[in-house]
Residue, then its C-alpha position, 0 to 999 in steps of 0.5 A: m534859777k534865782r526864781i526857783v530858789v526864792v520859791v523853794t525858800g518861800l515854801i520852806c518858810l510857809f511850812l515851817g511857819a505852819g508847823l509853829i502855828l498849829p501846835a500853838l493853836a492846839k494848846v489854845r484848844d486844850f486850855g481855852a486861852m493862849p498860854s504865855e509860853v506859846i505867844g512867841l512861837y505863834t508870832l514867829g510862825v505868823v511872821l514866817s508864814l506871811a514872809g513865805i506867802s509874800a516870797v512865793g507870790l512875788s516870784f510868780r507875779r514877776r514872771t516875764v514872758a519870753 
């Protein structure tokens, strides 16, 4: 049960992080450079995405065979 909670939480973090990164990248495309107002959201998105990938990866890696 704990593994399922970790995987679901990791996936939510991953999707939330992607939801913060993609609008920031769209502003970069529009302006040609990263405006200062999106740097914080972009950084938070990267951190959440990395945490989500790590949580999902570690939970699958620590699987035990019965």
